Each structure stands twice: as C-alpha cells, then as structure tokens.
C-alpha atoms as an extended CHARMM CRD file, in Angstrom:
* protein
*
        87  EXT
         1         1  MET       CA             75.9730000000      111.0530000000     -203.6550000000  PROA      1               0.0000000000
         2         2  ASP       CA             74.3480000000      109.7200000000     -206.7000000000  PROA      2               0.0000000000
         3         3  ALA       CA             71.4330000000      111.0030000000     -208.8010000000  PROA      3               0.0000000000
         4         4  LEU       CA             68.7540000000      108.4800000000     -207.2220000000  PROA      4               0.0000000000
         5         5  ALA       CA             69.6010000000      109.7940000000     -203.7430000000  PROA      5               0.0000000000
         6         6  LEU       CA             69.9080000000      113.2960000000     -204.7710000000  PROA      6               0.0000000000
         7         7  GLY       CA             66.5840000000      113.0780000000     -206.4960000000  PROA      7               0.0000000000
         8         8  MET       CA             64.6520000000      111.5140000000     -203.7330000000  PROA      8               0.0000000000
         9         9  ALA       CA             66.0200000000      114.1530000000     -201.5510000000  PROA      9               0.0000000000
        10        10  GLY       CA             64.4550000000      116.8220000000     -203.4770000000  PROA      10              0.0000000000
        11        11  VAL       CA             61.0170000000      115.0140000000     -203.6820000000  PROA      11              0.0000000000
        12        12  PHE       CA             61.2300000000      114.7210000000     -199.8800000000  PROA      12              0.0000000000
        13        13  ASN       CA             61.9600000000      118.5120000000     -199.6660000000  PROA      13              0.0000000000
        14        14  ILE       CA             59.1910000000      119.1490000000     -201.8270000000  PROA      14              0.0000000000
        15        15  LEU       CA             56.6860000000      117.0240000000     -199.8750000000  PROA      15              0.0000000000
        16        16  PHE       CA             57.9460000000      118.8170000000     -196.6830000000  PROA      16              0.0000000000
        17        17  CYS       CA             57.4740000000      122.2340000000     -197.8870000000  PROA      17              0.0000000000
        18        18  CYS       CA             53.7990000000      121.6990000000     -199.0970000000  PROA      18              0.0000000000
        19        19  PHE       CA             52.9300000000      119.6270000000     -195.7520000000  PROA      19              0.0000000000
        20        20  TYR       CA             54.4450000000      122.6650000000     -193.8000000000  PROA      20              0.0000000000
        21        21  LEU       CA             52.4800000000      125.1570000000     -196.4730000000  PROA      21              0.0000000000
        22        22  PHE       CA             49.3790000000      123.2970000000     -195.6970000000  PROA      22              0.0000000000
        23        23  PHE       CA             49.4410000000      123.5540000000     -191.8880000000  PROA      23              0.0000000000
        24        24  ILE       CA             50.3490000000      127.1370000000     -192.3100000000  PROA      24              0.0000000000
        25        25  ILE       CA             47.1500000000      127.9460000000     -194.4820000000  PROA      25              0.0000000000
        26        26  LEU       CA             45.0630000000      126.0310000000     -192.2680000000  PROA      26              0.0000000000
        27        27  GLY       CA             46.3980000000      127.8320000000     -189.2490000000  PROA      27              0.0000000000
        28        28  ILE       CA             45.4870000000      131.0990000000     -190.9020000000  PROA      28              0.0000000000
        29        29  VAL       CA             41.9520000000      129.6830000000     -191.7680000000  PROA      29              0.0000000000
        30        30  ALA       CA             41.4300000000      128.6370000000     -188.4200000000  PROA      30              0.0000000000
        31        31  PHE       CA             42.2440000000      132.0670000000     -186.7650000000  PROA      31              0.0000000000
        32        32  ILE       CA             40.1040000000      134.0700000000     -189.3280000000  PROA      32              0.0000000000
        33        33  LEU       CA             37.0990000000      131.9390000000     -188.4030000000  PROA      33              0.0000000000
        34        34  TRP       CA             37.7870000000      132.1320000000     -184.6790000000  PROA      34              0.0000000000
        35        35  LEU       CA             38.2340000000      135.8940000000     -184.6990000000  PROA      35              0.0000000000
        36        36  TRP       CA             34.9860000000      135.8380000000     -187.0230000000  PROA      36              0.0000000000
        37        37  MET       CA             33.1220000000      133.8560000000     -184.3910000000  PROA      37              0.0000000000
        38        38  LEU       CA             34.3150000000      135.7300000000     -181.5220000000  PROA      38              0.0000000000
        39        39  ILE       CA             33.0970000000      138.9880000000     -183.0300000000  PROA      39              0.0000000000
        40        40  ASP       CA             29.8330000000      137.5350000000     -183.8120000000  PROA      40              0.0000000000
        41        41  VAL       CA             29.3510000000      136.4650000000     -180.2930000000  PROA      41              0.0000000000
        42        42  VAL       CA             30.2800000000      139.8810000000     -178.9850000000  PROA      42              0.0000000000
        43        43  GLN       CA             27.9790000000      141.4650000000     -181.1340000000  PROA      43              0.0000000000
        44        44  ARG       CA             24.9380000000      139.1740000000     -180.5580000000  PROA      44              0.0000000000
        45        45  LYS       CA             22.2020000000      140.2440000000     -177.8880000000  PROA      45              0.0000000000
        46        46  ASP       CA             21.4470000000      138.1350000000     -175.2660000000  PROA      46              0.0000000000
        47        47  ASP       CA             18.2260000000      136.5190000000     -176.6470000000  PROA      47              0.0000000000
        48        48  GLU       CA             19.7390000000      135.5610000000     -180.2890000000  PROA      48              0.0000000000
        49        49  PHE       CA             21.5010000000      132.3660000000     -178.9980000000  PROA      49              0.0000000000
        50        50  GLY       CA             18.5890000000      130.0560000000     -179.6060000000  PROA      50              0.0000000000
        51        51  PRO       CA             15.3090000000      129.4800000000     -177.7760000000  PROA      51              0.0000000000
        52        52  THR       CA             17.0080000000      128.4670000000     -174.3410000000  PROA      52              0.0000000000
        53        53  SER       CA             19.1470000000      131.2880000000     -174.1960000000  PROA      53              0.0000000000
        54        54  ASP       CA             19.5350000000      133.2010000000     -171.0710000000  PROA      54              0.0000000000
        55        55  ALA       CA             21.8590000000      136.1740000000     -169.6790000000  PROA      55              0.0000000000
        56        56  ASN       CA             24.7170000000      134.0410000000     -169.4100000000  PROA      56              0.0000000000
        57        57  SER       CA             24.5990000000      132.5300000000     -172.9010000000  PROA      57              0.0000000000
        58        58  LYS       CA             27.0220000000      135.3550000000     -174.3170000000  PROA      58              0.0000000000
        59        59  LEU       CA             29.6690000000      134.8840000000     -171.6630000000  PROA      59              0.0000000000
        60        60  LEU       CA             29.5850000000      131.0530000000     -171.8170000000  PROA      60              0.0000000000
        61        61  TRP       CA             30.1890000000      131.1190000000     -175.4940000000  PROA      61              0.0000000000
        62        62  ILE       CA             33.0530000000      133.7830000000     -175.2550000000  PROA      62              0.0000000000
        63        63  ILE       CA             34.6670000000      131.4000000000     -172.6930000000  PROA      63              0.0000000000
        64        64  ILE       CA             34.1860000000      128.4040000000     -174.8440000000  PROA      64              0.0000000000
        65        65  ILE       CA             35.3950000000      130.2750000000     -177.9770000000  PROA      65              0.0000000000
        66        66  LEU       CA             38.3480000000      131.8750000000     -176.2470000000  PROA      66              0.0000000000
        67        67  LEU       CA             39.5480000000      128.2690000000     -174.5460000000  PROA      67              0.0000000000
        68        68  ALA       CA             38.9340000000      125.9760000000     -177.2600000000  PROA      68              0.0000000000
        69        69  ASN       CA             40.0620000000      128.3600000000     -180.0640000000  PROA      69              0.0000000000
        70        70  GLY       CA             39.4110000000      127.0930000000     -183.8400000000  PROA      70              0.0000000000
        71        71  LEU       CA             37.3930000000      123.8520000000     -182.1710000000  PROA      71              0.0000000000
        72        72  GLY       CA             35.2690000000      126.2670000000     -180.1400000000  PROA      72              0.0000000000
        73        73  ALA       CA             34.6200000000      128.7530000000     -183.0720000000  PROA      73              0.0000000000
        74        74  LEU       CA             33.5570000000      125.7400000000     -185.3570000000  PROA      74              0.0000000000
        75        75  ILE       CA             31.2380000000      124.1420000000     -182.8150000000  PROA      75              0.0000000000
        76        76  TYR       CA             29.6710000000      127.7900000000     -182.2900000000  PROA      76              0.0000000000
        77        77  TYR       CA             29.5870000000      128.3020000000     -186.0680000000  PROA      77              0.0000000000
        78        78  PHE       CA             27.3320000000      125.0500000000     -186.5530000000  PROA      78              0.0000000000
        79        79  LEU       CA             25.2660000000      125.3060000000     -183.1980000000  PROA      79              0.0000000000
        80        80  ILE       CA             24.6770000000      129.1300000000     -183.2750000000  PROA      80              0.0000000000
        81        81  TYR       CA             25.8350000000      131.1180000000     -186.1280000000  PROA      81              0.0000000000
        82        82  ARG       CA             24.0380000000      128.7710000000     -188.7800000000  PROA      82              0.0000000000
        83        83  LYS       CA             20.8210000000      128.0980000000     -187.0430000000  PROA      83              0.0000000000
        84        84  TYR       CA             20.4240000000      131.4200000000     -185.5500000000  PROA      84              0.0000000000
        85        85  PRO       CA             21.0660000000      134.2040000000     -188.0080000000  PROA      85              0.0000000000
        86        86  ARG       CA             21.6440000000      137.7110000000     -186.5240000000  PROA      86              0.0000000000
        87        87  THR       CA             18.4710000000      139.9860000000     -186.9180000000  PROA      87              0.0000000000
C-alpha cells in the first residue's frame, strides 16, 4: 500500500471511532435522562401533572416513558418536568 492509501485508512478509522464514541455518549445521556424522568414520575403526586391531571396521569406517563424510552423522557421533560416543578 502506498502512503496516501494508508493515510486515508487512518483518517477513516479516526472518524469512525469518533462517530462511534459520539453515539455511545448520546446513548448514555439518553439513559440517564430516561432514568431521571422515570424516577420523577414515580415520586410525583397524582395532582402534580398539570391542571387537567387525574388519577391515571401518573400511570399514563410511566407507560409513555417505558415504551418510548429516550423520546418519551424528552417529551415528559418539556411537557411536565419544566412546566410543573414538584412541590
């Protein structure tokens, strides 16, 4: 192999490792957010899910976060956690 091909292979390997590392870190952050929001849902009282909350709001949010994983946790964060802080 000539030097150019060897250099290109090295650059490709570095880019692939950075890409792989980015998604590993993103996965860890998504898992932490998921766990944090799941703990918040479990610890909230039934009437702390907004003005239209009822007895099933907690169960509904637990199901959403469990089934939608990181996306469900992100939705919960913006719709409930930031708007209605726990008392």
